[in-house]
mmJSON file of the N, C-alpha and C atoms, coordinates in Angstrom:
{"data_MODEL":{"atom_site":{
"group_PDB":["ATOM","ATOM","ATOM","ATOM","ATOM","ATOM","ATOM","ATOM","ATOM","ATOM","ATOM","ATOM","ATOM","ATOM","ATOM","ATOM","ATOM","ATOM","ATOM","ATOM","ATOM","ATOM","ATOM","ATOM","ATOM","ATOM","ATOM","ATOM","ATOM","ATOM","ATOM","ATOM","ATOM","ATOM","ATOM","ATOM","ATOM","ATOM","ATOM","ATOM","ATOM","ATOM","ATOM","ATOM","ATOM","ATOM","ATOM","ATOM","ATOM","ATOM","ATOM","ATOM","ATOM","ATOM","ATOM","ATOM","ATOM","ATOM","ATOM","ATOM","ATOM","ATOM","ATOM","ATOM","ATOM","ATOM","ATOM","ATOM","ATOM","ATOM","ATOM","ATOM","ATOM","ATOM","ATOM","ATOM","ATOM","ATOM","ATOM","ATOM","ATOM","ATOM","ATOM","ATOM","ATOM","ATOM","ATOM","ATOM","ATOM","ATOM","ATOM","ATOM","ATOM","ATOM","ATOM","ATOM","ATOM","ATOM","ATOM","ATOM","ATOM","ATOM","ATOM","ATOM","ATOM","ATOM","ATOM","ATOM","ATOM","ATOM","ATOM","ATOM","ATOM","ATOM","ATOM","ATOM","ATOM","ATOM","ATOM","ATOM","ATOM","ATOM","ATOM","ATOM","ATOM","ATOM","ATOM","ATOM","ATOM","ATOM","ATOM","ATOM","ATOM","ATOM","ATOM","ATOM","ATOM","ATOM","ATOM","ATOM","ATOM","ATOM","ATOM","ATOM","ATOM","ATOM","ATOM","ATOM","ATOM","ATOM","ATOM","ATOM","ATOM","ATOM","ATOM","ATOM","ATOM","ATOM","ATOM","ATOM","ATOM","ATOM","ATOM","ATOM","ATOM","ATOM","ATOM","ATOM","ATOM","ATOM","ATOM","ATOM","ATOM","ATOM","ATOM","ATOM","ATOM","ATOM","ATOM","ATOM","ATOM","ATOM","ATOM","ATOM","ATOM","ATOM","ATOM","ATOM","ATOM","ATOM","ATOM","ATOM","ATOM","ATOM","ATOM","ATOM","ATOM","ATOM","ATOM","ATOM","ATOM","ATOM","ATOM","ATOM","ATOM","ATOM","ATOM","ATOM","ATOM","ATOM","ATOM","ATOM","ATOM","ATOM","ATOM","ATOM","ATOM","ATOM","ATOM","ATOM","ATOM","ATOM","ATOM","ATOM","ATOM"],
"id":[1,2,3,4,5,6,7,8,9,10,11,12,13,14,15,16,17,18,19,20,21,22,23,24,25,26,27,28,29,30,31,32,33,34,35,36,37,38,39,40,41,42,43,44,45,46,47,48,49,50,51,52,53,54,55,56,57,58,59,60,61,62,63,64,65,66,67,68,69,70,71,72,73,74,75,76,77,78,79,80,81,82,83,84,85,86,87,88,89,90,91,92,93,94,95,96,97,98,99,100,101,102,103,104,105,106,107,108,109,110,111,112,113,114,115,116,117,118,119,120,121,122,123,124,125,126,127,128,129,130,131,132,133,134,135,136,137,138,139,140,141,142,143,144,145,146,147,148,149,150,151,152,153,154,155,156,157,158,159,160,161,162,163,164,165,166,167,168,169,170,171,172,173,174,175,176,177,178,179,180,181,182,183,184,185,186,187,188,189,190,191,192,193,194,195,196,197,198,199,200,201,202,203,204,205,206,207,208,209,210,211,212,213,214,215,216,217,218,219,220,221,222,223,224,225],
"type_symbol":["N","C","C","N","C","C","N","C","C","N","C","C","N","C","C","N","C","C","N","C","C","N","C","C","N","C","C","N","C","C","N","C","C","N","C","C","N","C","C","N","C","C","N","C","C","N","C","C","N","C","C","N","C","C","N","C","C","N","C","C","N","C","C","N","C","C","N","C","C","N","C","C","N","C","C","N","C","C","N","C","C","N","C","C","N","C","C","N","C","C","N","C","C","N","C","C","N","C","C","N","C","C","N","C","C","N","C","C","N","C","C","N","C","C","N","C","C","N","C","C","N","C","C","N","C","C","N","C","C","N","C","C","N","C","C","N","C","C","N","C","C","N","C","C","N","C","C","N","C","C","N","C","C","N","C","C","N","C","C","N","C","C","N","C","C","N","C","C","N","C","C","N","C","C","N","C","C","N","C","C","N","C","C","N","C","C","N","C","C","N","C","C","N","C","C","N","C","C","N","C","C","N","C","C","N","C","C","N","C","C","N","C","C","N","C","C","N","C","C","N","C","C","N","C","C"],
"label_atom_id":["N","CA","C","N","CA","C","N","CA","C","N","CA","C","N","CA","C","N","CA","C","N","CA","C","N","CA","C","N","CA","C","N","CA","C","N","CA","C","N","CA","C","N","CA","C","N","CA","C","N","CA","C","N","CA","C","N","CA","C","N","CA","C","N","CA","C","N","CA","C","N","CA","C","N","CA","C","N","CA","C","N","CA","C","N","CA","C","N","CA","C","N","CA","C","N","CA","C","N","CA","C","N","CA","C","N","CA","C","N","CA","C","N","CA","C","N","CA","C","N","CA","C","N","CA","C","N","CA","C","N","CA","C","N","CA","C","N","CA","C","N","CA","C","N","CA","C","N","CA","C","N","CA","C","N","CA","C","N","CA","C","N","CA","C","N","CA","C","N","CA","C","N","CA","C","N","CA","C","N","CA","C","N","CA","C","N","CA","C","N","CA","C","N","CA","C","N","CA","C","N","CA","C","N","CA","C","N","CA","C","N","CA","C","N","CA","C","N","CA","C","N","CA","C","N","CA","C","N","CA","C","N","CA","C","N","CA","C","N","CA","C","N","CA","C","N","CA","C","N","CA","C","N","CA","C","N","CA","C","N","CA","C"],
"label_alt_id":[null,null,null,null,null,null,null,null,null,null,null,null,null,null,null,null,null,null,null,null,null,null,null,null,null,null,null,null,null,null,null,null,null,null,null,null,null,null,null,null,null,null,null,null,null,null,null,null,null,null,null,null,null,null,null,null,null,null,null,null,null,null,null,null,null,null,null,null,null,null,null,null,null,null,null,null,null,null,null,null,null,null,null,null,null,null,null,null,null,null,null,null,null,null,null,null,null,null,null,null,null,null,null,null,null,null,null,null,null,null,null,null,null,null,null,null,null,null,null,null,null,null,null,null,null,null,null,null,null,null,null,null,null,null,null,null,null,null,null,null,null,null,null,null,null,null,null,null,null,null,null,null,null,null,null,null,null,null,null,null,null,null,null,null,null,null,null,null,null,null,null,null,null,null,null,null,null,null,null,null,null,null,null,null,null,null,null,null,null,null,null,null,null,null,null,null,null,null,null,null,null,null,null,null,null,null,null,null,null,null,null,null,null,null,null,null,null,null,null,null,null,null,null,null,null],
"label_comp_id":["UNK","UNK","UNK","UNK","UNK","UNK","UNK","UNK","UNK","UNK","UNK","UNK","UNK","UNK","UNK","UNK","UNK","UNK","UNK","UNK","UNK","UNK","UNK","UNK","UNK","UNK","UNK","UNK","UNK","UNK","UNK","UNK","UNK","UNK","UNK","UNK","UNK","UNK","UNK","UNK","UNK","UNK","UNK","UNK","UNK","UNK","UNK","UNK","UNK","UNK","UNK","UNK","UNK","UNK","UNK","UNK","UNK","UNK","UNK","UNK","UNK","UNK","UNK","UNK","UNK","UNK","UNK","UNK","UNK","UNK","UNK","UNK","UNK","UNK","UNK","UNK","UNK","UNK","UNK","UNK","UNK","UNK","UNK","UNK","UNK","UNK","UNK","UNK","UNK","UNK","UNK","UNK","UNK","UNK","UNK","UNK","UNK","UNK","UNK","UNK","UNK","UNK","UNK","UNK","UNK","UNK","UNK","UNK","UNK","UNK","UNK","UNK","UNK","UNK","UNK","UNK","UNK","UNK","UNK","UNK","UNK","UNK","UNK","UNK","UNK","UNK","UNK","UNK","UNK","UNK","UNK","UNK","UNK","UNK","UNK","UNK","UNK","UNK","UNK","UNK","UNK","UNK","UNK","UNK","UNK","UNK","UNK","UNK","UNK","UNK","UNK","UNK","UNK","UNK","UNK","UNK","UNK","UNK","UNK","UNK","UNK","UNK","UNK","UNK","UNK","UNK","UNK","UNK","UNK","UNK","UNK","UNK","UNK","UNK","UNK","UNK","UNK","UNK","UNK","UNK","UNK","UNK","UNK","UNK","UNK","UNK","UNK","UNK","UNK","UNK","UNK","UNK","UNK","UNK","UNK","UNK","UNK","UNK","UNK","UNK","UNK","UNK","UNK","UNK","UNK","UNK","UNK","UNK","UNK","UNK","UNK","UNK","UNK","UNK","UNK","UNK","UNK","UNK","UNK","UNK","UNK","UNK","UNK","UNK","UNK"],
"label_asym_id":["A","A","A","A","A","A","A","A","A","A","A","A","A","A","A","A","A","A","A","A","A","A","A","A","A","A","A","A","A","A","A","A","A","A","A","A","A","A","A","A","A","A","A","A","A","A","A","A","A","A","A","A","A","A","A","A","A","A","A","A","A","A","A","A","A","A","A","A","A","A","A","A","A","A","A","A","A","A","A","A","A","A","A","A","A","A","A","A","A","A","A","A","A","A","A","A","A","A","A","A","A","A","A","A","A","A","A","A","A","A","A","A","A","A","A","A","A","A","A","A","A","A","A","A","A","A","A","A","A","A","A","A","A","A","A","A","A","A","A","A","A","A","A","A","A","A","A","A","A","A","A","A","A","A","A","A","A","A","A","A","A","A","A","A","A","A","A","A","A","A","A","A","A","A","A","A","A","A","A","A","A","A","A","A","A","A","A","A","A","A","A","A","A","A","A","A","A","A","A","A","A","A","A","A","A","A","A","A","A","A","A","A","A","A","A","A","A","A","A","A","A","A","A","A","A"],
"label_entity_id":["1","1","1","1","1","1","1","1","1","1","1","1","1","1","1","1","1","1","1","1","1","1","1","1","1","1","1","1","1","1","1","1","1","1","1","1","1","1","1","1","1","1","1","1","1","1","1","1","1","1","1","1","1","1","1","1","1","1","1","1","1","1","1","1","1","1","1","1","1","1","1","1","1","1","1","1","1","1","1","1","1","1","1","1","1","1","1","1","1","1","1","1","1","1","1","1","1","1","1","1","1","1","1","1","1","1","1","1","1","1","1","1","1","1","1","1","1","1","1","1","1","1","1","1","1","1","1","1","1","1","1","1","1","1","1","1","1","1","1","1","1","1","1","1","1","1","1","1","1","1","1","1","1","1","1","1","1","1","1","1","1","1","1","1","1","1","1","1","1","1","1","1","1","1","1","1","1","1","1","1","1","1","1","1","1","1","1","1","1","1","1","1","1","1","1","1","1","1","1","1","1","1","1","1","1","1","1","1","1","1","1","1","1","1","1","1","1","1","1","1","1","1","1","1","1"],
"label_seq_id":[1,1,1,2,2,2,3,3,3,4,4,4,5,5,5,6,6,6,7,7,7,8,8,8,9,9,9,10,10,10,11,11,11,12,12,12,13,13,13,14,14,14,15,15,15,16,16,16,17,17,17,18,18,18,19,19,19,20,20,20,21,21,21,22,22,22,23,23,23,24,24,24,25,25,25,26,26,26,27,27,27,28,28,28,29,29,29,30,30,30,31,31,31,32,32,32,33,33,33,34,34,34,35,35,35,36,36,36,37,37,37,38,38,38,39,39,39,40,40,40,41,41,41,42,42,42,43,43,43,44,44,44,45,45,45,46,46,46,47,47,47,48,48,48,49,49,49,50,50,50,51,51,51,52,52,52,53,53,53,54,54,54,55,55,55,56,56,56,57,57,57,58,58,58,59,59,59,60,60,60,61,61,61,62,62,62,63,63,63,64,64,64,65,65,65,66,66,66,67,67,67,68,68,68,69,69,69,70,70,70,71,71,71,72,72,72,73,73,73,74,74,74,75,75,75],
"pdbx_PDB_ins_code":[null,null,null,null,null,null,null,null,null,null,null,null,null,null,null,null,null,null,null,null,null,null,null,null,null,null,null,null,null,null,null,null,null,null,null,null,null,null,null,null,null,null,null,null,null,null,null,null,null,null,null,null,null,null,null,null,null,null,null,null,null,null,null,null,null,null,null,null,null,null,null,null,null,null,null,null,null,null,null,null,null,null,null,null,null,null,null,null,null,null,null,null,null,null,null,null,null,null,null,null,null,null,null,null,null,null,null,null,null,null,null,null,null,null,null,null,null,null,null,null,null,null,null,null,null,null,null,null,null,null,null,null,null,null,null,null,null,null,null,null,null,null,null,null,null,null,null,null,null,null,null,null,null,null,null,null,null,null,null,null,null,null,null,null,null,null,null,null,null,null,null,null,null,null,null,null,null,null,null,null,null,null,null,null,null,null,null,null,null,null,null,null,null,null,null,null,null,null,null,null,null,null,null,null,null,null,null,null,null,null,null,null,null,null,null,null,null,null,null,null,null,null,null,null,null],
"Cartn_x":[44.877,46.209,45.801,46.728,46.616,48.087,48.135,49.172,49.0,50.061,50.024,50.831,50.591,51.293,51.867,53.357,53.883,54.429,53.681,54.34,54.467,53.549,53.752,54.887,55.197,56.343,57.699,57.913,59.186,59.111,57.771,57.711,58.023,57.64,58.159,59.709,60.183,61.71,62.569,61.944,62.517,61.975,61.161,60.721,59.904,59.262,58.429,57.286,56.513,55.065,54.416,53.166,52.461,52.291,52.131,52.273,53.553,54.602,55.985,56.28,56.23,56.214,55.413,54.283,53.168,53.973,54.685,55.094,56.175,57.167,58.289,58.068,57.028,56.82,55.9,55.326,54.307,52.914,52.14,50.858,50.162,48.832,48.248,48.183,47.951,47.745,47.028,45.698,44.465,45.27,45.512,45.583,47.252,48.057,48.95,48.57,47.301,46.992,46.048,45.63,44.687,45.555,46.917,47.744,48.364,48.568,49.324,48.265,47.128,46.076,45.542,46.178,45.97,44.543,44.098,42.708,42.664,43.93,44.04,44.299,43.912,44.144,44.968,45.802,47.061,47.998,49.05,49.942,50.695,51.215,52.072,53.486,54.235,55.741,56.587,55.831,56.562,56.293,55.352,54.973,55.566,55.569,56.387,57.81,58.379,59.788,60.236,59.292,59.39,59.501,58.475,58.379,59.53,59.853,61.214,62.578,62.645,63.588,63.639,62.673,62.404,62.694,62.282,62.337,63.636,64.519,65.847,65.344,64.56,64.182,63.88,63.316,63.201,61.727,61.12,59.784,59.159,60.135,59.841,59.597,60.142,59.914,58.648,58.012,56.687,55.57,55.655,54.627,55.089,54.211,54.402,53.384,53.865,52.847,52.508,51.203,50.704,49.709,50.484,49.462,48.043,47.47,45.756,45.653,45.14,44.891,43.34,43.137,41.842,40.728,40.88,39.882,39.644,40.526,40.3,39.75,39.882,39.246,37.663,37.379,36.11,34.912,35.637,35.055,34.43],
"Cartn_y":[106.563,107.483,108.967,109.724,111.025,111.392,112.331,113.328,114.643,114.956,116.263,117.285,118.6,119.276,120.565,120.473,121.653,122.552,122.878,123.823,125.361,125.681,126.922,127.408,126.05,126.092,126.448,125.614,125.755,127.49,127.644,129.118,130.005,129.62,130.756,130.766,129.555,129.247,130.077,130.348,130.735,132.617,132.623,134.093,134.376,133.455,133.795,133.735,134.743,134.863,133.789,133.709,132.57,133.356,134.518,135.077,134.885,134.913,135.051,133.709,132.613,131.123,130.83,131.363,130.978,131.323,132.579,132.853,132.32,131.912,131.175,129.713,129.209,127.775,127.588,128.658,128.709,128.001,128.086,127.651,128.648,128.697,129.975,129.834,131.088,131.359,130.526,130.642,129.692,128.108,127.614,126.232,126.159,126.857,126.758,126.955,127.659,128.11,126.991,126.083,124.855,123.741,123.901,122.818,123.06,124.402,124.949,124.63,124.774,124.372,122.82,122.183,120.595,120.254,121.147,120.885,120.348,119.525,118.782,117.522,116.488,115.138,114.48,115.547,114.707,115.93,115.666,116.658,116.179,116.769,116.274,116.215,115.416,115.218,116.395,116.697,118.081,119.313,119.359,120.602,120.594,119.324,119.23,119.381,118.826,119.001,120.575,121.335,122.774,123.62,122.887,123.65,123.656,122.348,121.695,122.742,122.623,123.509,124.909,125.483,127.085,127.099,126.178,126.484,125.751,125.004,124.228,123.383,122.635,121.482,119.955,119.208,117.811,117.571,116.852,116.147,116.277,115.268,114.93,116.208,117.101,118.55,119.198,118.826,119.403,118.536,116.974,116.138,115.248,115.06,114.044,113.149,112.055,110.951,110.828,111.036,110.732,109.477,108.187,107.109,107.252,106.354,106.431,106.281,106.956,106.702,106.046,105.498,104.74,105.865,107.009,107.967,108.05,108.054,108.184,106.845,105.702,104.563,104.309,104.905,105.056,105.994,107.007,107.917,107.269],
"Cartn_z":[-27.605,-28.469,-28.464,-28.058,-28.156,-28.717,-29.798,-30.272,-30.076,-29.292,-28.468,-29.561,-29.956,-30.957,-29.833,-29.945,-29.358,-30.245,-31.271,-32.326,-31.611,-30.524,-30.153,-29.17,-28.425,-27.891,-28.702,-29.728,-30.57,-31.371,-31.652,-32.07,-31.254,-29.801,-28.77,-28.648,-28.495,-28.53,-29.741,-30.901,-31.843,-31.972,-31.231,-31.063,-32.606,-33.076,-34.715,-34.44,-35.094,-35.148,-36.192,-35.891,-36.621,-38.329,-38.513,-39.896,-40.344,-39.761,-40.43,-40.663,-39.739,-40.122,-41.138,-41.067,-42.416,-43.813,-43.628,-44.963,-45.303,-44.243,-44.484,-45.038,-44.321,-44.864,-46.076,-46.469,-47.801,-47.347,-46.144,-45.88,-45.254,-45.41,-44.688,-43.109,-42.847,-41.304,-40.893,-41.289,-40.854,-40.782,-41.693,-41.501,-40.606,-40.481,-39.44,-37.992,-37.786,-36.587,-36.152,-37.337,-36.871,-36.347,-37.062,-36.604,-35.463,-35.116,-33.658,-32.489,-32.769,-31.847,-31.667,-32.545,-32.369,-33.109,-33.667,-34.262,-35.788,-35.993,-37.436,-37.296,-38.128,-37.84,-38.574,-39.582,-40.215,-40.576,-41.103,-41.617,-42.525,-43.73,-44.507,-44.074,-44.681,-44.175,-44.69,-45.891,-46.499,-45.595,-45.19,-44.392,-43.123,-42.352,-41.109,-41.361,-42.438,-42.651,-42.921,-43.534,-43.745,-42.515,-41.638,-40.046,-39.414,-39.577,-38.677,-39.366,-40.602,-40.971,-40.581,-40.742,-40.174,-38.704,-38.069,-36.615,-35.976,-36.741,-36.385,-35.609,-35.775,-34.801,-35.47,-34.595,-34.906,-35.048,-35.652,-36.089,-34.265,-33.649,-32.239,-31.084,-31.729,-30.811,-30.669,-32.138,-32.171,-31.952,-32.194,-32.055,-31.005,-30.049,-29.006,-28.593,-28.443,-28.361,-26.591,-26.497,-24.869,-25.124,-24.21,-24.215,-23.466,-23.727,-23.186,-21.833,-21.213,-19.459,-19.609,-18.606,-18.119,-18.544,-18.084,-18.318,-20.095,-20.617,-22.074,-22.537,-22.215,-22.432,-22.332,-21.098,-20.873,-21.631,-22.111,-22.975,-24.455],
"occupancy":[1.0,1.0,1.0,1.0,1.0,1.0,1.0,1.0,1.0,1.0,1.0,1.0,1.0,1.0,1.0,1.0,1.0,1.0,1.0,1.0,1.0,1.0,1.0,1.0,1.0,1.0,1.0,1.0,1.0,1.0,1.0,1.0,1.0,1.0,1.0,1.0,1.0,1.0,1.0,1.0,1.0,1.0,1.0,1.0,1.0,1.0,1.0,1.0,1.0,1.0,1.0,1.0,1.0,1.0,1.0,1.0,1.0,1.0,1.0,1.0,1.0,1.0,1.0,1.0,1.0,1.0,1.0,1.0,1.0,1.0,1.0,1.0,1.0,1.0,1.0,1.0,1.0,1.0,1.0,1.0,1.0,1.0,1.0,1.0,1.0,1.0,1.0,1.0,1.0,1.0,1.0,1.0,1.0,1.0,1.0,1.0,1.0,1.0,1.0,1.0,1.0,1.0,1.0,1.0,1.0,1.0,1.0,1.0,1.0,1.0,1.0,1.0,1.0,1.0,1.0,1.0,1.0,1.0,1.0,1.0,1.0,1.0,1.0,1.0,1.0,1.0,1.0,1.0,1.0,1.0,1.0,1.0,1.0,1.0,1.0,1.0,1.0,1.0,1.0,1.0,1.0,1.0,1.0,1.0,1.0,1.0,1.0,1.0,1.0,1.0,1.0,1.0,1.0,1.0,1.0,1.0,1.0,1.0,1.0,1.0,1.0,1.0,1.0,1.0,1.0,1.0,1.0,1.0,1.0,1.0,1.0,1.0,1.0,1.0,1.0,1.0,1.0,1.0,1.0,1.0,1.0,1.0,1.0,1.0,1.0,1.0,1.0,1.0,1.0,1.0,1.0,1.0,1.0,1.0,1.0,1.0,1.0,1.0,1.0,1.0,1.0,1.0,1.0,1.0,1.0,1.0,1.0,1.0,1.0,1.0,1.0,1.0,1.0,1.0,1.0,1.0,1.0,1.0,1.0,1.0,1.0,1.0,1.0,1.0,1.0],
"B_iso_or_equiv":[0.0,0.0,0.0,0.0,0.0,0.0,0.0,0.0,0.0,0.0,0.0,0.0,0.0,0.0,0.0,0.0,0.0,0.0,0.0,0.0,0.0,0.0,0.0,0.0,0.0,0.0,0.0,0.0,0.0,0.0,0.0,0.0,0.0,0.0,0.0,0.0,0.0,0.0,0.0,0.0,0.0,0.0,0.0,0.0,0.0,0.0,0.0,0.0,0.0,0.0,0.0,0.0,0.0,0.0,0.0,0.0,0.0,0.0,0.0,0.0,0.0,0.0,0.0,0.0,0.0,0.0,0.0,0.0,0.0,0.0,0.0,0.0,0.0,0.0,0.0,0.0,0.0,0.0,0.0,0.0,0.0,0.0,0.0,0.0,0.0,0.0,0.0,0.0,0.0,0.0,0.0,0.0,0.0,0.0,0.0,0.0,0.0,0.0,0.0,0.0,0.0,0.0,0.0,0.0,0.0,0.0,0.0,0.0,0.0,0.0,0.0,0.0,0.0,0.0,0.0,0.0,0.0,0.0,0.0,0.0,0.0,0.0,0.0,0.0,0.0,0.0,0.0,0.0,0.0,0.0,0.0,0.0,0.0,0.0,0.0,0.0,0.0,0.0,0.0,0.0,0.0,0.0,0.0,0.0,0.0,0.0,0.0,0.0,0.0,0.0,0.0,0.0,0.0,0.0,0.0,0.0,0.0,0.0,0.0,0.0,0.0,0.0,0.0,0.0,0.0,0.0,0.0,0.0,0.0,0.0,0.0,0.0,0.0,0.0,0.0,0.0,0.0,0.0,0.0,0.0,0.0,0.0,0.0,0.0,0.0,0.0,0.0,0.0,0.0,0.0,0.0,0.0,0.0,0.0,0.0,0.0,0.0,0.0,0.0,0.0,0.0,0.0,0.0,0.0,0.0,0.0,0.0,0.0,0.0,0.0,0.0,0.0,0.0,0.0,0.0,0.0,0.0,0.0,0.0,0.0,0.0,0.0,0.0,0.0,0.0],
"pdbx_formal_charge":[null,null,null,null,null,null,null,null,null,null,null,null,null,null,null,null,null,null,null,null,null,null,null,null,null,null,null,null,null,null,null,null,null,null,null,null,null,null,null,null,null,null,null,null,null,null,null,null,null,null,null,null,null,null,null,null,null,null,null,null,null,null,null,null,null,null,null,null,null,null,null,null,null,null,null,null,null,null,null,null,null,null,null,null,null,null,null,null,null,null,null,null,null,null,null,null,null,null,null,null,null,null,null,null,null,null,null,null,null,null,null,null,null,null,null,null,null,null,null,null,null,null,null,null,null,null,null,null,null,null,null,null,null,null,null,null,null,null,null,null,null,null,null,null,null,null,null,null,null,null,null,null,null,null,null,null,null,null,null,null,null,null,null,null,null,null,null,null,null,null,null,null,null,null,null,null,null,null,null,null,null,null,null,null,null,null,null,null,null,null,null,null,null,null,null,null,null,null,null,null,null,null,null,null,null,null,null,null,null,null,null,null,null,null,null,null,null,null,null,null,null,null,null,null,null],
"auth_seq_id":[1,1,1,2,2,2,3,3,3,4,4,4,5,5,5,6,6,6,7,7,7,8,8,8,9,9,9,10,10,10,11,11,11,12,12,12,13,13,13,14,14,14,15,15,15,16,16,16,17,17,17,18,18,18,19,19,19,20,20,20,21,21,21,22,22,22,23,23,23,24,24,24,25,25,25,26,26,26,27,27,27,28,28,28,29,29,29,30,30,30,31,31,31,32,32,32,33,33,33,34,34,34,35,35,35,36,36,36,37,37,37,38,38,38,39,39,39,40,40,40,41,41,41,42,42,42,43,43,43,44,44,44,45,45,45,46,46,46,47,47,47,48,48,48,49,49,49,50,50,50,51,51,51,52,52,52,53,53,53,54,54,54,55,55,55,56,56,56,57,57,57,58,58,58,59,59,59,60,60,60,61,61,61,62,62,62,63,63,63,64,64,64,65,65,65,66,66,66,67,67,67,68,68,68,69,69,69,70,70,70,71,71,71,72,72,72,73,73,73,74,74,74,75,75,75],
"auth_comp_id":["UNK","UNK","UNK","UNK","UNK","UNK","UNK","UNK","UNK","UNK","UNK","UNK","UNK","UNK","UNK","UNK","UNK","UNK","UNK","UNK","UNK","UNK","UNK","UNK","UNK","UNK","UNK","UNK","UNK","UNK","UNK","UNK","UNK","UNK","UNK","UNK","UNK","UNK","UNK","UNK","UNK","UNK","UNK","UNK","UNK","UNK","UNK","UNK","UNK","UNK","UNK","UNK","UNK","UNK","UNK","UNK","UNK","UNK","UNK","UNK","UNK","UNK","UNK","UNK","UNK","UNK","UNK","UNK","UNK","UNK","UNK","UNK","UNK","UNK","UNK","UNK","UNK","UNK","UNK","UNK","UNK","UNK","UNK","UNK","UNK","UNK","UNK","UNK","UNK","UNK","UNK","UNK","UNK","UNK","UNK","UNK","UNK","UNK","UNK","UNK","UNK","UNK","UNK","UNK","UNK","UNK","UNK","UNK","UNK","UNK","UNK","UNK","UNK","UNK","UNK","UNK","UNK","UNK","UNK","UNK","UNK","UNK","UNK","UNK","UNK","UNK","UNK","UNK","UNK","UNK","UNK","UNK","UNK","UNK","UNK","UNK","UNK","UNK","UNK","UNK","UNK","UNK","UNK","UNK","UNK","UNK","UNK","UNK","UNK","UNK","UNK","UNK","UNK","UNK","UNK","UNK","UNK","UNK","UNK","UNK","UNK","UNK","UNK","UNK","UNK","UNK","UNK","UNK","UNK","UNK","UNK","UNK","UNK","UNK","UNK","UNK","UNK","UNK","UNK","UNK","UNK","UNK","UNK","UNK","UNK","UNK","UNK","UNK","UNK","UNK","UNK","UNK","UNK","UNK","UNK","UNK","UNK","UNK","UNK","UNK","UNK","UNK","UNK","UNK","UNK","UNK","UNK","UNK","UNK","UNK","UNK","UNK","UNK","UNK","UNK","UNK","UNK","UNK","UNK","UNK","UNK","UNK","UNK","UNK","UNK"],
"auth_asym_id":["A","A","A","A","A","A","A","A","A","A","A","A","A","A","A","A","A","A","A","A","A","A","A","A","A","A","A","A","A","A","A","A","A","A","A","A","A","A","A","A","A","A","A","A","A","A","A","A","A","A","A","A","A","A","A","A","A","A","A","A","A","A","A","A","A","A","A","A","A","A","A","A","A","A","A","A","A","A","A","A","A","A","A","A","A","A","A","A","A","A","A","A","A","A","A","A","A","A","A","A","A","A","A","A","A","A","A","A","A","A","A","A","A","A","A","A","A","A","A","A","A","A","A","A","A","A","A","A","A","A","A","A","A","A","A","A","A","A","A","A","A","A","A","A","A","A","A","A","A","A","A","A","A","A","A","A","A","A","A","A","A","A","A","A","A","A","A","A","A","A","A","A","A","A","A","A","A","A","A","A","A","A","A","A","A","A","A","A","A","A","A","A","A","A","A","A","A","A","A","A","A","A","A","A","A","A","A","A","A","A","A","A","A","A","A","A","A","A","A","A","A","A","A","A","A"],
"auth_atom_id":["N","CA","C","N","CA","C","N","CA","C","N","CA","C","N","CA","C","N","CA","C","N","CA","C","N","CA","C","N","CA","C","N","CA","C","N","CA","C","N","CA","C","N","CA","C","N","CA","C","N","CA","C","N","CA","C","N","CA","C","N","CA","C","N","CA","C","N","CA","C","N","CA","C","N","CA","C","N","CA","C","N","CA","C","N","CA","C","N","CA","C","N","CA","C","N","CA","C","N","CA","C","N","CA","C","N","CA","C","N","CA","C","N","CA","C","N","CA","C","N","CA","C","N","CA","C","N","CA","C","N","CA","C","N","CA","C","N","CA","C","N","CA","C","N","CA","C","N","CA","C","N","CA","C","N","CA","C","N","CA","C","N","CA","C","N","CA","C","N","CA","C","N","CA","C","N","CA","C","N","CA","C","N","CA","C","N","CA","C","N","CA","C","N","CA","C","N","CA","C","N","CA","C","N","CA","C","N","CA","C","N","CA","C","N","CA","C","N","CA","C","N","CA","C","N","CA","C","N","CA","C","N","CA","C","N","CA","C","N","CA","C","N","CA","C","N","CA","C","N","CA","C","N","CA","C","N","CA","C","N","CA","C"],
"pdbx_PDB_model_num":[1,1,1,1,1,1,1,1,1,1,1,1,1,1,1,1,1,1,1,1,1,1,1,1,1,1,1,1,1,1,1,1,1,1,1,1,1,1,1,1,1,1,1,1,1,1,1,1,1,1,1,1,1,1,1,1,1,1,1,1,1,1,1,1,1,1,1,1,1,1,1,1,1,1,1,1,1,1,1,1,1,1,1,1,1,1,1,1,1,1,1,1,1,1,1,1,1,1,1,1,1,1,1,1,1,1,1,1,1,1,1,1,1,1,1,1,1,1,1,1,1,1,1,1,1,1,1,1,1,1,1,1,1,1,1,1,1,1,1,1,1,1,1,1,1,1,1,1,1,1,1,1,1,1,1,1,1,1,1,1,1,1,1,1,1,1,1,1,1,1,1,1,1,1,1,1,1,1,1,1,1,1,1,1,1,1,1,1,1,1,1,1,1,1,1,1,1,1,1,1,1,1,1,1,1,1,1,1,1,1,1,1,1,1,1,1,1,1,1,1,1,1,1,1,1]
}}}
């Protein structure tokens, strides 16, 4: 199972920078950058809700489930 994070896509649609979104949501640029690049293992629902509010999107616009492939199982 893999969850892909499409935060960069939603940020581009809204023409908002990492720094500006960080300030609006109230989390550090570093933590937001880690989320954007998919290097996190968890996200608080309150953080996700704040991001969705600022980007006027749904959680499913940011998080996408990708089913396992045979290659993933072999690793």
